[in-house]
Structures are given as structure tokens and as C-alpha cells.
VMD Tcl script that draws the C-alpha trace (Angstrom):
set ca {
  {-37.96 -46.50 -19.72}
  {-38.32 -50.25 -20.44}
  {-35.32 -49.99 -22.76}
  {-33.20 -48.45 -19.98}
  {-34.24 -51.24 -17.70}
  {-33.09 -53.91 -20.17}
  {-29.73 -52.17 -20.55}
  {-29.21 -52.15 -16.81}
  {-30.05 -55.83 -16.54}
  {-27.53 -56.76 -19.33}
  {-24.61 -54.77 -17.92}
  {-23.94 -56.95 -14.86}
  {-24.14 -60.04 -17.05}
  {-21.55 -58.61 -19.42}
  {-19.23 -57.74 -16.53}
  {-19.63 -61.26 -15.04}
  {-18.87 -62.77 -18.42}
  {-15.73 -60.65 -18.79}
  {-14.67 -61.54 -15.21}
  {-15.09 -65.23 -16.00}
  {-12.98 -64.89 -19.16}
  {-10.27 -63.11 -17.22}
  {-10.28 -65.74 -14.53}
  {-10.15 -68.48 -17.15}
  {-7.16 -66.79 -18.82}
  {-5.41 -66.41 -15.45}
  {-6.17 -70.01 -14.64}
  {-4.75 -71.08 -17.97}
  {-1.58 -69.13 -17.34}
  {-1.21 -70.61 -13.87}
  {-1.75 -74.07 -15.26}
  {0.95 -73.49 -17.87}
  {3.38 -72.29 -15.20}
  {2.65 -75.24 -12.94}
  {3.09 -77.61 -15.90}
  {6.43 -76.03 -16.86}
  {7.72 -76.26 -13.30}
  {6.55 -79.91 -13.05}
  {8.25 -80.85 -16.34}
  {11.44 -79.19 -15.18}
  {11.31 -81.05 -11.86}
  {10.61 -84.31 -13.69}
  {13.59 -83.77 -15.95}
  {15.80 -83.15 -12.93}
  {14.66 -86.17 -10.90}
  {14.96 -88.52 -13.86}
  {18.44 -87.32 -14.82}
  {20.97 -90.04 -14.21}
  {23.96 -87.78 -14.83}
  {24.83 -86.33 -11.43}
  {26.89 -83.57 -13.02}
  {24.02 -82.53 -15.29}
  {21.65 -82.46 -12.26}
  {24.06 -80.30 -10.25}
  {24.53 -77.97 -13.26}
  {20.78 -77.64 -13.77}
  {20.27 -76.96 -10.06}
  {22.94 -74.23 -10.15}
  {21.31 -72.57 -13.13}
  {17.85 -72.59 -11.48}
  {19.28 -71.20 -8.20}
  {21.06 -68.45 -10.08}
  {17.89 -67.48 -11.91}
  {15.99 -67.30 -8.62}
  {18.67 -65.19 -7.04}
  {18.78 -62.88 -10.05}
  {15.06 -62.26 -9.64}
  {15.41 -61.60 -5.91}
  {18.32 -59.24 -6.49}
  {16.62 -57.23 -9.21}
  {16.12 -53.62 -8.01}
  {12.34 -53.84 -8.39}
  {12.20 -56.41 -5.64}
  {14.10 -54.18 -3.20}
  {11.59 -51.32 -2.97}
  {10.15 -52.49 0.31}
  {13.31 -54.07 1.69}
  {15.26 -52.65 4.60}
  {18.97 -51.90 4.35}
  {19.82 -55.23 5.96}
  {17.47 -57.11 3.62}
  {19.01 -55.45 0.54}
  {22.50 -56.42 1.77}
  {21.42 -60.00 2.35}
  {19.69 -60.18 -1.04}
  {23.01 -59.36 -2.68}
  {24.72 -62.23 -0.94}
  {26.47 -60.41 1.95}
  {26.33 -61.04 5.66}
  {24.51 -58.18 7.47}
  {24.12 -57.26 11.10}
  {21.96 -54.78 12.98}
  {23.28 -53.04 16.11}
  {21.72 -50.44 18.38}
  {23.52 -47.72 20.21}
  {22.14 -45.18 22.66}
  {23.48 -41.60 22.69}
  {24.33 -39.55 25.70}
  {21.04 -37.63 25.29}
  {18.87 -40.76 24.93}
  {18.42 -41.30 21.16}
  {18.55 -44.92 20.08}
  {20.35 -45.26 16.78}
  {20.57 -48.27 14.48}
  {23.90 -49.22 12.94}
  {24.16 -51.67 10.03}
  {27.22 -53.74 9.46}
  {28.79 -55.73 6.61}
  {31.62 -57.54 8.38}
  {32.97 -59.34 5.35}
  {33.07 -59.20 1.56}
  {31.44 -61.92 -0.46}
  {34.80 -63.49 -1.33}
  {35.47 -64.10 2.39}
  {32.24 -66.00 2.94}
  {32.13 -69.79 2.95}
  {29.57 -72.48 3.60}
  {26.67 -70.26 2.53}
  {23.18 -71.64 2.47}
  {21.07 -71.16 -0.71}
  {18.69 -68.79 1.00}
  {19.14 -65.25 -0.28}
  {16.65 -63.65 2.11}
  {18.58 -64.69 5.20}
  {21.83 -66.36 4.22}
  {23.75 -68.31 6.84}
  {27.44 -68.00 6.06}
  {30.55 -69.09 7.95}
  {33.39 -66.74 7.24}
  {36.91 -67.68 8.35}
  {37.59 -66.14 11.79}
  {41.02 -64.90 10.63}
  {39.50 -62.67 7.97}
  {37.47 -60.92 10.62}
  {40.24 -59.98 13.03}
  {42.44 -58.47 10.33}
  {39.80 -56.26 8.81}
  {40.04 -52.53 9.61}
  {36.67 -50.97 10.55}
  {35.34 -48.16 8.38}
  {32.34 -46.05 9.42}
  {30.17 -44.51 6.68}
  {27.82 -41.60 7.35}
  {25.02 -40.55 4.98}
  {23.75 -37.23 3.72}
  {20.81 -35.01 4.69}
  {17.42 -36.81 4.56}
  {19.21 -40.06 3.86}
  {20.03 -43.32 5.65}
  {22.36 -46.30 5.58}
  {20.52 -47.54 2.50}
  {22.21 -44.89 0.31}
  {25.46 -46.82 0.36}
  {23.93 -50.07 -0.87}
  {21.33 -48.98 -3.48}
  {23.37 -50.04 -6.49}
  {24.83 -53.25 -7.82}
  {27.57 -54.78 -5.63}
  {30.37 -53.70 -7.91}
  {29.18 -50.09 -7.82}
  {27.78 -49.39 -4.32}
  {30.37 -48.01 -1.89}
  {29.54 -50.28 1.09}
  {29.97 -53.44 -1.03}
  {33.12 -52.08 -2.70}
  {34.71 -51.44 0.74}
  {33.60 -54.82 2.11}
  {35.04 -56.64 -0.92}
  {38.26 -54.62 -0.51}
  {38.79 -56.08 2.97}
  {37.04 -53.59 5.32}
  {34.67 -54.21 8.18}
  {31.92 -51.81 7.03}
  {29.66 -49.99 9.46}
  {26.77 -47.78 8.29}
  {25.29 -45.08 10.51}
  {21.70 -43.80 10.80}
  {21.29 -40.29 12.20}
  {18.66 -39.54 14.78}
  {15.17 -39.07 13.35}
  {15.61 -41.06 10.14}
  {13.83 -44.28 9.15}
  {16.00 -46.48 11.38}
  {16.61 -44.20 14.33}
  {13.22 -43.06 15.56}
  {13.47 -44.21 19.17}
  {14.42 -42.49 22.43}
  {14.79 -43.48 26.03}
  {11.97 -41.21 27.22}
  {10.51 -39.41 24.15}
  {8.46 -40.48 21.10}
  {8.37 -39.06 17.56}
  {4.91 -37.73 18.34}
  {6.44 -35.25 20.78}
  {7.87 -31.86 19.78}
  {10.82 -32.41 22.10}
  {11.91 -35.42 20.09}
  {12.62 -33.21 17.05}
  {14.52 -30.44 18.82}
  {17.84 -31.17 17.19}
  {19.88 -30.32 14.14}
  {23.06 -31.79 12.64}
  {24.85 -30.09 15.56}
  {23.51 -32.73 17.97}
  {24.31 -35.47 15.47}
  {27.98 -34.38 15.61}
  {27.93 -33.83 19.38}
  {26.22 -37.08 20.38}
  {25.38 -39.48 17.51}
  {28.75 -39.77 15.86}
  {30.81 -40.13 19.05}
  {28.39 -42.83 20.30}
  {28.72 -44.71 17.01}
  {32.51 -44.48 16.99}
  {32.79 -45.72 20.58}
  {30.45 -48.59 19.83}
  {32.31 -49.74 16.74}
  {35.70 -49.56 18.47}
  {34.41 -51.48 21.50}
  {32.81 -54.14 19.32}
  {35.82 -54.62 17.06}
  {38.45 -54.13 19.76}
  {40.34 -51.76 17.49}
  {42.00 -48.56 18.65}
  {40.94 -46.45 15.63}
  {38.69 -46.59 12.62}
  {38.53 -45.06 9.14}
  {35.69 -42.64 8.43}
  {33.88 -41.87 5.18}
  {31.34 -39.13 5.15}
  {29.14 -37.89 2.35}
  {27.65 -34.40 2.39}
  {26.02 -34.00 5.82}
  {28.17 -36.94 6.89}
  {31.13 -34.63 6.58}
  {29.30 -31.78 8.38}
  {28.70 -33.82 11.51}
  {32.34 -34.90 11.48}
  {33.54 -31.25 11.48}
  {31.14 -30.55 14.34}
  {32.35 -33.50 16.40}
  {36.01 -32.61 16.21}
  {35.30 -28.91 16.74}
  {33.39 -29.55 19.93}
  {35.00 -32.82 21.02}
  {38.55 -32.75 19.61}
  {39.65 -35.76 21.69}
  {37.87 -37.97 19.12}
  {40.57 -37.13 16.57}
  {42.69 -39.81 18.27}
  {40.07 -42.44 17.47}
  {40.01 -41.67 13.74}
  {42.82 -43.09 11.62}
  {41.83 -41.15 8.49}
  {38.82 -39.27 7.23}
  {37.43 -39.23 3.70}
  {35.02 -36.37 2.84}
  {32.93 -36.88 -0.34}
  {30.99 -33.79 -1.39}
  {32.24 -32.00 1.76}
  {29.88 -29.52 3.32}
  {30.88 -26.83 5.83}
  {30.68 -23.47 4.15}
  {27.68 -23.26 1.80}
  {27.74 -19.59 0.77}
  {27.79 -20.48 -2.95}
  {25.08 -23.22 -2.92}
  {22.96 -23.29 -6.11}
  {19.45 -24.50 -6.84}
  {16.25 -24.46 -4.76}
  {18.03 -24.26 -1.41}
  {19.56 -20.93 -2.49}
  {16.05 -19.53 -3.19}
  {14.60 -20.95 0.04}
  {17.32 -19.59 2.31}
  {16.01 -15.96 2.64}
  {12.71 -17.35 3.88}
  {14.16 -19.66 6.52}
  {12.47 -17.90 9.48}
  {9.07 -17.88 7.73}
  {9.44 -21.56 6.86}
  {10.33 -22.56 10.38}
  {7.61 -20.48 12.04}
  {4.92 -21.65 9.62}
  {5.79 -25.32 10.17}
  {5.95 -24.79 13.95}
  {2.50 -23.15 13.98}
  {1.16 -26.14 12.05}
  {2.71 -28.52 14.61}
  {5.19 -29.89 12.10}
  {8.65 -30.58 13.47}
  {9.54 -33.56 11.31}
  {10.42 -33.17 7.64}
  {10.00 -35.53 4.66}
  {9.56 -38.96 6.16}
  {7.78 -41.38 3.78}
  {5.71 -44.33 4.97}
  {4.94 -47.71 3.42}
  {2.02 -46.32 1.39}
  {4.27 -43.78 -0.36}
  {6.85 -46.51 -0.89}
  {4.28 -48.60 -2.78}
  {3.11 -45.62 -4.81}
  {6.68 -44.76 -5.77}
  {7.40 -48.35 -6.74}
  {4.59 -48.08 -9.35}
  {4.99 -44.55 -10.67}
  {8.79 -44.44 -10.63}
  {9.35 -47.81 -12.25}
  {11.77 -47.42 -15.17}
  {9.02 -48.66 -17.54}
  {6.37 -46.18 -16.31}
  {5.59 -43.01 -18.24}
  {5.95 -41.08 -14.97}
  {9.52 -42.24 -14.34}
  {10.99 -39.11 -15.90}
  {9.07 -36.92 -13.41}
  {10.48 -38.93 -10.52}
  {13.99 -38.67 -11.94}
  {13.82 -34.89 -12.32}
  {12.35 -34.38 -8.81}
  {15.14 -36.42 -7.29}
  {17.87 -34.28 -8.72}
  {16.11 -30.95 -8.40}
  {17.87 -30.12 -5.15}
  {21.31 -31.66 -5.72}
  {21.78 -30.87 -9.42}
  {20.56 -32.43 -12.66}
  {22.06 -35.61 -14.02}
  {20.08 -37.38 -16.72}
  {22.60 -40.07 -17.65}
  {24.45 -41.44 -14.60}
  {21.66 -42.89 -12.56}
  {20.87 -46.59 -12.99}
  {17.25 -46.08 -13.88}
  {16.26 -49.60 -12.75}
  {17.14 -48.50 -9.20}
  {15.00 -45.33 -9.31}
  {11.96 -46.82 -7.46}
  {14.37 -48.20 -4.79}
  {16.11 -44.82 -4.34}
  {12.87 -42.93 -3.98}
  {11.37 -45.57 -1.66}
  {14.28 -45.02 0.79}
  {14.95 -41.31 0.20}
  {13.99 -38.99 1.80}
  {14.35 -40.92 5.07}
  {13.21 -38.05 7.29}
  {14.81 -35.67 9.70}
  {13.89 -32.64 11.88}
  {12.87 -29.29 10.47}
  {15.72 -27.76 12.39}
  {18.28 -29.94 10.60}
  {17.25 -28.47 7.26}
  {16.84 -24.88 8.49}
  {20.31 -24.99 10.08}
  {21.77 -25.43 6.56}
  {19.59 -22.61 5.22}
  {20.94 -20.35 7.97}
  {24.50 -21.08 6.83}
  {23.63 -20.01 3.30}
  {22.44 -16.63 4.65}
  {25.30 -16.06 7.08}
  {28.14 -17.28 4.86}
  {29.74 -18.86 7.91}
  {30.07 -22.35 9.48}
  {28.48 -21.87 12.89}
  {26.07 -23.28 15.40}
  {22.27 -23.00 15.24}
  {20.79 -19.46 15.29}
  {17.93 -19.35 17.78}
  {17.46 -15.57 17.44}
  {19.22 -12.82 19.39}
  {17.52 -13.26 22.76}
  {17.59 -17.09 22.70}
  {21.19 -16.98 21.55}
  {22.06 -15.08 24.69}
  {20.60 -17.88 26.76}
  {22.29 -20.62 24.74}
  {25.64 -19.10 23.93}
  {25.98 -15.92 25.99}
  {26.16 -13.89 22.78}
  {23.77 -12.37 20.25}
  {25.11 -14.55 17.44}
  {26.02 -18.27 17.40}
  {29.72 -19.21 17.74}
  {31.67 -20.48 14.71}
  {32.89 -24.06 14.64}
  {36.65 -24.37 15.16}
  {37.90 -26.35 12.18}
  {41.52 -26.04 13.37}
  {40.71 -28.85 15.79}
  {40.20 -31.37 12.93}
  {43.58 -32.92 13.65}
  {43.24 -36.30 11.89}
  {44.35 -36.78 8.26}
  {41.66 -35.64 5.80}
  {41.03 -36.33 2.12}
  {38.53 -34.21 0.24}
  {36.76 -35.58 -2.89}
  {34.65 -33.02 -4.70}
  {33.18 -32.14 -8.07}
  {33.24 -28.96 -10.16}
  {29.54 -29.55 -11.00}
  {28.34 -30.01 -7.43}
  {25.48 -27.61 -6.52}
  {25.74 -28.21 -2.74}
  {29.51 -28.61 -2.19}
  {30.59 -26.00 -4.71}
  {34.27 -25.63 -5.71}
  {34.37 -22.15 -4.13}
  {33.17 -23.42 -0.78}
  {35.44 -26.45 -0.87}
  {38.45 -24.22 -1.52}
  {37.48 -22.15 1.50}
  {37.22 -25.28 3.63}
  {40.68 -26.38 2.52}
  {42.23 -23.30 4.14}
  {40.71 -24.17 7.54}
  {41.83 -27.82 7.78}
  {45.19 -28.24 9.52}
  {45.86 -31.78 8.34}
  {44.57 -31.81 4.79}
  {46.46 -34.56 2.93}
  {44.59 -34.60 -0.36}
  {41.96 -32.58 -2.22}
  {40.88 -34.25 -5.43}
  {38.34 -33.09 -7.97}
  {36.28 -35.67 -9.89}
  {37.56 -35.72 -13.46}
  {34.19 -35.11 -14.99}
  {32.50 -31.69 -15.34}
  {28.98 -33.20 -15.12}
  {29.36 -35.15 -11.91}
  {26.70 -33.86 -9.44}
  {26.24 -34.16 -5.66}
  {24.15 -37.33 -5.51}
  {26.43 -39.02 -8.01}
  {28.88 -39.65 -5.20}
  {26.58 -42.39 -3.87}
  {24.21 -43.31 -6.76}
  {26.07 -42.87 -10.09}
  {26.76 -45.99 -12.09}
  {30.34 -44.81 -12.65}
  {31.07 -43.54 -9.11}
  {33.28 -46.59 -8.51}
  {35.44 -45.69 -11.48}
  {35.54 -41.90 -10.90}
  {35.62 -41.72 -7.07}
  {35.77 -44.98 -5.13}
  {39.04 -46.26 -6.67}
  {40.73 -43.07 -5.52}
  {39.06 -43.34 -2.09}
  {40.35 -46.90 -1.68}
  {43.83 -45.87 -2.71}
  {43.75 -43.01 -0.21}
  {42.47 -45.16 2.65}
  {45.04 -47.94 1.99}
  {47.89 -45.43 2.15}
  {47.18 -45.20 5.93}
  {47.42 -48.93 6.60}
}
mol new
graphics top color blue
foreach p $ca { graphics top sphere $p radius 0.5 }
foreach p [lrange $ca 0 end-1] q [lrange $ca 1 end] { graphics top cylinder $p $q radius 0.2 }
display resetview
């Protein structure tokens, strides 16, 4: 017993000693850093050569900006903050839909080459672009995929992310955020805690969200039409809009559909296996009071930034989980962006948005939400939901798809082609391993897809 008592008395002393050593080491490191910064400052202020001083200042500023722009620093940044960190001007706009949802739009009005008189601050740059470059820029509206947000178009280096590529090519870039995602969780009378807030699918996004966004962009820019680029669900909501509100075709100059989704009869992967159980899934979640799906908070963002860091042993798990739904791709993803991608995706949506897609897999059609026979009678006046009328998609359309896409399969894309009355181009990616998410995240998407997209868009100006 006395021996045990002595051991207990020595343990705290050992821990204190170790703590003091650690603090001493940390203090030494901090002192070294402070000394290095001081010596650098002293060298600068004692330099008599003005050109050498300016050169040194430029190098230091670039080093600081490189650190701020590294993907690991963007994990907890918003879309606007990521845009600003990469040296672009960014704006936030809010639009309210006809049914009361308040959506956030993000805008990149200019490319970096158009900016002048920029301050050194990367977190909130103040730039003065020439007014003439603004008025001549055609607006382009980008819409994200399922469980995504505006961030998906900026989570890559500026020469590879679609939003930056378009801005640098001379476009006034607008990024949407569908109801229920990270940036669009507000309503005129409802809150996300209420079941009624989540009673929507991508049908309502096409009926209300997209028309409201288009009207706002055209009013703000004083332009008669805009270009539209949709990815995955971003194409689905476009088909819905023109099927149900065909007058909006006059407001769209041209439409680009990347990974186009309408018919999903040949979908592969986990969604294919989940589809037969769609009713059970929906009822189970409803009984549990769950109407929202896959919305991560700040705690999960911090966890993902640690466990999905490219240097972590668990990074491979994160990588495989990310591509489980959309198709495997071990080589194309810029692994340094993995924590950023998973911190922003999934961005949340309603359960009904997901189950609506599962219903389409089962039915093999492109139709409105199936509430069940009796509820369908009340909603539609028929036992089954009505099909969307794709013959009303009157604006010019370009399809960009991949043979290796699990979600927008070649068979389903070919079927879509036969229903579009003004299909101008249908182009397959020239790579048999290009998967669904590669359209927005692949390091070579600019080379394989975006150059063709730009060429297609410019042919209408």
C-alpha cells in the first residue's frame, strides 16, 4: 500500500514536468518565429534600394496569399469567402420565391483580369473593375446537383473550377442555392424546425426557385436573356421549369446540361439498390420526425477537416465514401481539396427531394412526385402522377455526358435526346473513366469538358 501511494504522488509531478518541457519547447519555437519575422522586418526597413524593398514586399504578400488560398484553409469558409480568397470579387444576393422561400445567390461579376486597384487583403478584397467590362458581360446562371450548393463550382483551383473559368472568360457568373441547402434555409413564415418547411422536392425548385432566380438576375443586370449551365439536378429543375412554365424559354439564350438527369431507369450503384425500398425509407424517416436529409453542421466540418486531410490515414475512407453514390474515381480528384469538398457536401435537402429520384428509377419515367393513389387523385386528378412535357424545352440545348456516368447513364441520355425539340449538340466526354462528380471536381474537367462548354456558349453570342 505505501508503495502504491508513492507511485500516485510521483505521477502528477511527472506530468507537470512533461507539461513544462512542452511549454518550453513551444515557447522556444514561438521565440524563433518572432525573431525570424523581426529580422525580416529589419532587413526590409533598412534596405535603401526601393526596388529591392518592393520586390521583397511582393514575395512576402504572395507567400501569405498562397497560405490563405491553400485548400486546407477553406474548410470552414463560405462560398463567398472561398471566392474572395482566390482573388475574385464576390457578392451575395437574396431572392424570395413565390411560395416564400428565401434563396441566396452568389455572384462573381468579373474575372480576375478585369479587376484593378485591388487592396492587399485576400479575405475581403476591395477592387475597382472598369465599368465598361461589367455592362458587356453576358450573365450565366449555374445550378448545382442534388445535396450540393454554390460551393461546388468553386472548390478547385481558379484555372480548373467552372465558376472561375467562366468569369475569366468574360461572363457575369451567378450561382444558385436550392431551397433547403446550407445557404437557403429561410422562409417568410416557416422555419427548418417545421415539417411544412421540408414539403418539397426538385419539382418545387423548378416551379419556383429557378424562375425567381432567373427573374432576379435579369432584373439586376438589365439583360433580356441569360445563359444557363446545370449539373445533374441542375438540369432536372430546368426541364421541370420549362415543362410547367414554358414562357421562361424566352428568357434563356442557351442551356448547357452537364451530366443531364431526366430519365434514370438505368442508374447504377447504391441508388439502384435503394429504389425498391423508397416507400419504406420515406415512412420510416417520417415516423422518426426526419424530413431533412444530410445537412452537416460546423462540428462535422471540423471533424472532416481532420480525418479527410490528404495526409491523414483515414483520407482514403473519405475518398471512397464520396464517390460511392456517383461512381468511383481514384485518380481525378485533387486530394488536397478533399476536406473542403466534404465540409461543403452534402449541403442538405428534403427527404422528398431524394425519394422523388428513387421513384423515377422504379417507374422508368420522368414524372411528378408520386403521393400514392388516393393522394394523387387529390393533387393531380389521376391515380398516377403526370409526366413532364419535355417538348416544351424550346431553347437551344447542349448535352455533355460521360460513358462512365452512373447517374446520367448513356442509355438514359440517349432517351432524353429524343424528347428535346431544340437539341443542338450532344457530346460525350472523351474518357471512359470520367464519372458523374468529375464534371465539377475533376482536376482535368477544364480540359475535357469546360473548353467545349465555353465554345458552345460562345457560338450563341
